[in-house]
C-alpha positions in Angstrom: 6.6 7.6 -21.9 4.4 10.3 -23.4 4.9 13.3 -21.0 7.9 12.3 -18.9 7.7 15.4 -16.8 4.0 14.6 -15.8 4.7 11.1 -15.3 7.6 11.7 -13.2 5.2 14.2 -10.9 2.9 11.3 -11.0 5.6 8.7 -9.8 6.4 11.0 -7.1 2.7 11.6 -6.0 2.0 8.0 -5.9 5.3 7.1 -3.9 3.9 9.8 -1.5 0.6 8.4 -1.2 1.8 5.0 -0.8 3.9 6.2 2.2 1.0 8.4 3.6 0.0 8.4 7.3 -3.3 8.8 8.5 -2.8 12.6 9.2 -2.0 13.6 5.5 -3.5 10.6 3.4 -6.7 12.7 2.5 -4.5 15.6 1.4 -1.9 13.4 -0.6 -5.1 11.8 -2.2 -6.2 14.8 -3.3 -3.1 16.2 -4.7 -2.7 12.6 -6.6 -6.1 13.3 -8.4 -5.3 16.8 -9.3 -2.3 15.5 -11.2 -4.0 12.3 -12.5 -6.6 15.1 -14.1 -4.1 17.2 -15.3 -1.8 14.4 -17.1 -5.5 12.8 -18.5 -6.2 16.5 -20.1 -2.9 16.4 -21.4 -3.5 13.0 -23.2 -6.8 13.7 -24.6 -5.2 17.1 -25.9 -2.6 15.1 -27.5 -5.2 12.6 -28.9 -7.1 15.4 -30.4 -4.3 17.4 -32.1 -1.1 15.2 -32.4 -2.4 11.7 -33.6 -4.7 11.5 -36.5 -7.5 8.7 -36.0 -7.0 7.4 -39.6 -8.4 4.1 -40.6 -6.2 1.2 -39.3 -5.5 0.1 -43.3 -3.8 3.5 -44.1 -1.9 4.1 -40.7 1.8 3.5 -40.6 2.8 1.3 -38.0 4.4 4.2 -35.9 1.0 5.9 -35.8 -0.5 2.6 -34.6 1.7 2.0 -31.9 1.4 5.8 -30.9 -2.1 5.4 -30.6 -2.0 2.3 -28.7 0.4 3.6 -26.4 -1.8 7.0 -25.9 -5.0 4.7 -25.3 -3.0 2.7 -22.9 -1.8 5.7 -20.8 -5.4 7.1 -20.8 -7.0 3.8 -19.5 -4.0 3.5 -16.9 -4.6 7.1 -15.9 -8.4 6.4 -15.8 -8.3 3.1 -13.6 -5.8 5.1 -10.7 -8.1 7.9 -10.9 -10.9 5.8 -10.1 -8.8 3.6 -7.8 -7.6 6.9 -5.8 -11.3 8.6 -5.9 -12.7 5.1 -4.0 -9.8 5.3 -1.6 -10.5 8.9 -0.8 -14.1 8.2 -0.5 -13.7 5.3 1.9 -11.5 7.0 4.0 -13.7 10.2 4.7 -17.4 9.4 3.8 -18.6 7.8 7.5 -22.1 8.0 8.5 -23.4 7.8 12.0 -24.6 4.5 11.7 -21.3 3.3 10.2 -19.3 5.1 12.9 -21.3 3.2 15.7 -20.9 -0.4 14.1 -17.0 0.3 13.8 -16.9 1.5 17.6 -18.7 -1.7 18.6 -16.4 -3.7 16.3 -13.4 -2.0 17.8 -14.9 -2.5 21.6 -14.1 1.0 21.7 -12.9 2.3 25.2 -14.0 -1.4 26.0 -17.5 -1.1 25.1 -19.5 -3.1 22.2 -22.7 -1.5 22.9 -22.2 1.7 21.2 -25.8 3.5 20.2 -26.9 6.4 18.0 -29.0 8.7 19.6 -30.5 11.8 18.8 -28.2 13.6 21.4 -25.2 11.6 20.3 -23.3 8.6 20.5 -23.1 6.8 23.8 -22.4 3.0 24.9 -25.1 1.5 27.5 -24.8 2.9 31.2 -23.0 5.9 30.2 -23.0 9.2 31.6 -23.6 12.7 30.0 -19.9 13.2 30.2 -19.1 10.1 28.0 -21.7 11.2 25.5 -19.9 11.7 22.0 -21.4 14.2 19.5 -22.2 12.2 15.9 -19.5 14.2 14.6 -17.0 13.2 17.0 -17.9 9.6 16.2 -17.9 10.3 12.4 -14.6 12.0 12.8 -13.3 9.4 15.0 -14.4 6.5 12.8 -12.6 8.1 9.6 -9.6 8.5 11.6 -9.6 4.7 12.5 -10.6 3.6 8.6 -7.5 5.9 7.5 -5.1 3.8 10.3 -6.7 0.7 8.8 -6.0 1.4 5.4 -2.1 2.8 6.5 -1.7 -0.5 8.4 -2.9 -2.6 5.3 -1.0 -0.9 3.3 2.3 -1.4 5.3 1.4 -5.0 5.5 0.8 -5.4 1.7 4.3 -3.5 0.6 6.8 -5.8 1.3 4.9 -8.6 -0.8 4.2 -6.1 -3.3 8.0 -5.3 -3.3 8.9 -9.1 -3.9 6.8 -8.9 -6.8 8.5 -6.5 -8.8 
């Protein structure tokens, strides 16, 4: 452990993110990213000040182990940050075309013929009352993506527990 308090905060944030629901996952992703950035900054500062970059031949075994541990912590934090950023992007960034595609795949409201129009999103033969704004369709698709992620995470969680 390089920074036990920071690592404990990260563990709590990761656990909360793994237990997220469709309503709080975006906020929990953002909080986790902030903690990951803070921790990574701490690790970089430690690398600059606390562990000297001496040539391997003149480094003690303890210094080599410390540098290796620090490098692994930075790499792990960077991978986790990238993974979380991708998750956040995937559940929040939806175009109108993607929204229509998702509505059609889901046969939302019993229709698989949703279309994107300049006036909004509608299905064939729908009335003006059935017209969704593009923003409403995008918000709905984003919500569906979040729900999909939560469902997949729940389905994966028992297998993950068995492996540990």
